[in-house]
N, CA and C atoms as a LAMMPS dump frame, in Angstrom:
ITEM: TIMESTEP
0
ITEM: NUMBER OF ATOMS
228
ITEM: BOX BOUNDS ff ff ff
-5.0000000000000000e+02 5.0000000000000000e+02
-5.0000000000000000e+02 5.0000000000000000e+02
-5.0000000000000000e+02 5.0000000000000000e+02
ITEM: ATOMS id mol type element x y z
1 1 1 N -219.839 -359.567 -37.12
2 1 2 C -219.815 -359.548 -38.569
3 1 3 C -219.715 -358.118 -39.084
4 2 1 N -219.981 -357.148 -38.246
5 2 2 C -219.884 -355.751 -38.674
6 2 3 C -218.408 -355.378 -38.85
7 3 1 N -218.116 -354.703 -39.963
8 3 2 C -216.745 -354.288 -40.244
9 3 3 C -216.7 -352.777 -40.428
10 4 1 N -215.512 -352.223 -40.264
11 4 2 C -215.33 -350.782 -40.446
12 4 3 C -215.23 -350.458 -41.935
13 5 1 N -215.381 -349.186 -42.241
14 5 2 C -215.239 -348.749 -43.636
15 5 3 C -213.813 -348.999 -44.136
16 6 1 N -212.846 -348.856 -43.249
17 6 2 C -211.451 -349.1 -43.634
18 6 3 C -211.266 -350.565 -44.044
19 7 1 N -211.814 -351.473 -43.244
20 7 2 C -211.713 -352.889 -43.578
21 7 3 C -212.505 -353.204 -44.847
22 8 1 N -213.658 -352.563 -45
23 8 2 C -214.475 -352.779 -46.199
24 8 3 C -213.722 -352.35 -47.456
25 9 1 N -213.036 -351.211 -47.39
26 9 2 C -212.293 -350.76 -48.572
27 9 3 C -211.141 -351.707 -48.887
28 10 1 N -210.514 -352.237 -47.851
29 10 2 C -209.43 -353.196 -48.066
30 10 3 C -209.954 -354.476 -48.729
31 11 1 N -211.075 -354.972 -48.245
32 11 2 C -211.678 -356.17 -48.837
33 11 3 C -212.117 -355.887 -50.271
34 12 1 N -212.661 -354.698 -50.49
35 12 2 C -213.087 -354.305 -51.837
36 12 3 C -211.899 -354.347 -52.798
37 13 1 N -210.779 -353.793 -52.364
38 13 2 C -209.577 -353.8 -53.198
39 13 3 C -209.123 -355.228 -53.487
40 14 1 N -209.112 -356.064 -52.448
41 14 2 C -208.696 -357.453 -52.63
42 14 3 C -209.634 -358.197 -53.576
43 15 1 N -210.926 -357.939 -53.441
44 15 2 C -211.883 -358.669 -54.276
45 15 3 C -211.744 -358.295 -55.749
46 16 1 N -211.309 -357.084 -56.034
47 16 2 C -211.106 -356.67 -57.422
48 16 3 C -210.028 -357.52 -58.098
49 17 1 N -209.083 -358.015 -57.291
50 17 2 C -207.979 -358.809 -57.83
51 17 3 C -208.104 -360.281 -57.462
52 18 1 N -209.333 -360.675 -57.063
53 18 2 C -209.629 -362.076 -56.729
54 18 3 C -208.765 -362.591 -55.585
55 19 1 N -208.452 -361.721 -54.624
56 19 2 C -207.624 -362.108 -53.487
57 19 3 C -208.412 -362.177 -52.18
58 20 1 N -209.693 -361.849 -52.204
59 20 2 C -210.51 -361.861 -50.992
60 20 3 C -211.128 -363.245 -50.792
61 21 1 N -211.209 -363.66 -49.533
62 21 2 C -211.847 -364.94 -49.228
63 21 3 C -213.359 -364.797 -49.369
64 22 1 N -214.043 -365.911 -49.457
65 22 2 C -215.499 -365.858 -49.598
66 22 3 C -216.136 -365.225 -48.367
67 23 1 N -215.549 -365.463 -47.18
68 23 2 C -216.087 -364.874 -45.956
69 23 3 C -215.913 -363.354 -45.972
70 24 1 N -214.775 -362.888 -46.436
71 24 2 C -214.558 -361.443 -46.546
72 24 3 C -215.564 -360.816 -47.508
73 25 1 N -215.842 -361.49 -48.597
74 25 2 C -216.796 -360.961 -49.579
75 25 3 C -218.2 -360.88 -48.975
76 26 1 N -218.566 -361.873 -48.176
77 26 2 C -219.869 -361.825 -47.503
78 26 3 C -219.923 -360.643 -46.543
79 27 1 N -218.861 -360.458 -45.754
80 27 2 C -218.826 -359.324 -44.822
81 27 3 C -218.917 -358.005 -45.58
82 28 1 N -218.231 -357.913 -46.709
83 28 2 C -218.282 -356.699 -47.524
84 28 3 C -219.696 -356.461 -48.046
85 29 1 N -220.333 -357.49 -48.557
86 29 2 C -221.694 -357.341 -49.097
87 29 3 C -222.665 -356.848 -48.029
88 30 1 N -222.544 -357.384 -46.812
89 30 2 C -223.409 -356.934 -45.719
90 30 3 C -223.129 -355.465 -45.416
91 31 1 N -221.866 -355.103 -45.362
92 31 2 C -221.489 -353.714 -45.088
93 31 3 C -222.044 -352.784 -46.17
94 32 1 N -221.973 -353.214 -47.406
95 32 2 C -222.447 -352.381 -48.514
96 32 3 C -223.96 -352.175 -48.494
97 33 1 N -224.677 -353.047 -47.805
98 33 2 C -226.129 -352.889 -47.706
99 33 3 C -226.519 -351.596 -46.993
100 34 1 N -225.691 -351.161 -46.045
101 34 2 C -226.058 -349.982 -45.253
102 34 3 C -225.084 -348.812 -45.366
103 35 1 N -223.986 -348.961 -46.037
104 35 2 C -222.998 -347.876 -46.097
105 35 3 C -222.928 -347.293 -47.515
106 36 1 N -223.51 -346.144 -47.699
107 36 2 C -223.542 -345.493 -49.019
108 36 3 C -222.142 -345.075 -49.471
109 37 1 N -221.309 -344.649 -48.528
110 37 2 C -219.949 -344.223 -48.876
111 37 3 C -219.155 -345.382 -49.474
112 38 1 N -219.245 -346.535 -48.845
113 38 2 C -218.516 -347.697 -49.353
114 38 3 C -219.141 -348.242 -50.636
115 39 1 N -220.445 -348.069 -50.792
116 39 2 C -221.08 -348.451 -52.055
117 39 3 C -220.476 -347.649 -53.2
118 40 1 N -220.318 -346.353 -52.986
119 40 2 C -219.734 -345.49 -54.01
120 40 3 C -218.279 -345.868 -54.267
121 41 1 N -217.522 -346.131 -53.183
122 41 2 C -216.122 -346.536 -53.325
123 41 3 C -216.031 -347.82 -54.153
124 42 1 N -216.877 -348.783 -53.84
125 42 2 C -216.865 -350.054 -54.553
126 42 3 C -217.19 -349.858 -56.035
127 43 1 N -218.167 -349.013 -56.307
128 43 2 C -218.553 -348.735 -57.696
129 43 3 C -217.4 -348.083 -58.458
130 44 1 N -216.781 -347.075 -57.852
131 44 2 C -215.666 -346.379 -58.505
132 44 3 C -214.477 -347.318 -58.694
133 45 1 N -214.23 -348.172 -57.715
134 45 2 C -213.135 -349.129 -57.797
135 45 3 C -213.36 -350.102 -58.954
136 46 1 N -214.592 -350.547 -59.115
137 46 2 C -214.926 -351.45 -60.225
138 46 3 C -214.746 -350.754 -61.57
139 47 1 N -215.168 -349.495 -61.64
140 47 2 C -215.015 -348.732 -62.882
141 47 3 C -213.539 -348.558 -63.234
142 48 1 N -212.727 -348.261 -62.237
143 48 2 C -211.293 -348.078 -62.471
144 48 3 C -210.652 -349.373 -62.953
145 49 1 N -210.997 -350.479 -62.317
146 49 2 C -210.46 -351.774 -62.729
147 49 3 C -210.863 -352.089 -64.166
148 50 1 N -212.103 -351.818 -64.491
149 50 2 C -212.597 -352.062 -65.848
150 50 3 C -211.845 -351.216 -66.872
151 51 1 N -211.638 -349.949 -66.558
152 51 2 C -210.901 -349.069 -67.472
153 51 3 C -209.461 -349.535 -67.664
154 52 1 N -208.832 -349.962 -66.584
155 52 2 C -207.451 -350.456 -66.685
156 52 3 C -207.385 -351.723 -67.528
157 53 1 N -208.368 -352.598 -67.363
158 53 2 C -208.41 -353.823 -68.171
159 53 3 C -208.582 -353.496 -69.649
160 54 1 N -209.455 -352.558 -69.949
161 54 2 C -209.705 -352.173 -71.339
162 54 3 C -208.505 -351.475 -71.961
163 55 1 N -207.718 -350.791 -71.148
164 55 2 C -206.567 -350.052 -71.664
165 55 3 C -205.442 -350.987 -72.09
166 56 1 N -205.496 -352.228 -71.643
167 56 2 C -204.463 -353.184 -72.028
168 56 3 C -203.1 -352.826 -71.463
169 57 1 N -203.084 -352.333 -70.241
170 57 2 C -201.828 -351.953 -69.605
171 57 3 C -200.966 -353.181 -69.369
172 58 1 N -199.679 -353.02 -69.527
173 58 2 C -198.758 -354.119 -69.273
174 58 3 C -197.8 -353.72 -68.165
175 59 1 N -197.246 -354.733 -67.523
176 59 2 C -196.29 -354.496 -66.446
177 59 3 C -194.926 -355.013 -66.879
178 60 1 N -193.922 -354.538 -66.193
179 60 2 C -192.582 -355.049 -66.445
180 60 3 C -192.508 -356.508 -66.013
181 61 1 N -191.729 -357.28 -66.733
182 61 2 C -191.513 -358.666 -66.326
183 61 3 C -190.644 -358.673 -65.069
184 62 1 N -190.634 -359.797 -64.372
185 62 2 C -189.805 -359.903 -63.167
186 62 3 C -188.335 -359.676 -63.501
187 63 1 N -187.917 -360.192 -64.645
188 63 2 C -186.516 -360.016 -65.055
189 63 3 C -186.199 -358.542 -65.295
190 64 1 N -187.102 -357.823 -65.955
191 64 2 C -186.888 -356.391 -66.195
192 64 3 C -186.852 -355.607 -64.884
193 65 1 N -187.7 -355.998 -63.936
194 65 2 C -187.703 -355.334 -62.629
195 65 3 C -186.374 -355.544 -61.91
196 66 1 N -185.873 -356.778 -61.963
197 66 2 C -184.597 -357.077 -61.311
198 66 3 C -183.464 -356.289 -61.957
199 67 1 N -183.48 -356.211 -63.283
200 67 2 C -182.446 -355.463 -63.991
201 67 3 C -182.512 -353.985 -63.621
202 68 1 N -183.719 -353.434 -63.563
203 68 2 C -183.876 -352.028 -63.205
204 68 3 C -183.37 -351.779 -61.786
205 69 1 N -183.661 -352.708 -60.872
206 69 2 C -183.195 -352.565 -59.49
207 69 3 C -181.674 -352.618 -59.431
208 70 1 N -181.071 -353.543 -60.169
209 70 2 C -179.603 -353.627 -60.192
210 70 3 C -179.002 -352.336 -60.733
211 71 1 N -179.577 -351.825 -61.815
212 71 2 C -179.079 -350.583 -62.41
213 71 3 C -179.185 -349.42 -61.43
214 72 1 N -180.297 -349.338 -60.727
215 72 2 C -180.473 -348.264 -59.743
216 72 3 C -179.502 -348.414 -58.579
217 73 1 N -179.319 -349.652 -58.119
218 73 2 C -178.387 -349.889 -57.014
219 73 3 C -176.962 -349.502 -57.399
220 74 1 N -176.596 -349.76 -58.643
221 74 2 C -175.256 -349.398 -59.111
222 74 3 C -175.069 -347.888 -59.157
223 75 1 N -176.118 -347.163 -59.491
224 75 2 C -176.033 -345.7 -59.607
225 75 3 C -175.972 -345.024 -58.24
226 76 1 N -176.51 -345.691 -57.238
227 76 2 C -176.562 -345.079 -55.9
228 76 3 C -175.294 -345.244 -55.17
């Protein structure tokens, strides 16, 4: 059940976007009990996600992305 800090950071990132499984979240929580570095990473990651949510950032639609890719491909 012990995971590396690298795996913990990956699970932390996934959990921020609701992509982590419940088992991964349990492994992360256990890891965070003893790893101060990952505790700080998790805290900062949560703060960043919160700030991005509050900023109301928007992304390009899939259609806009496809158009941009076509335009770039034509220029190359």
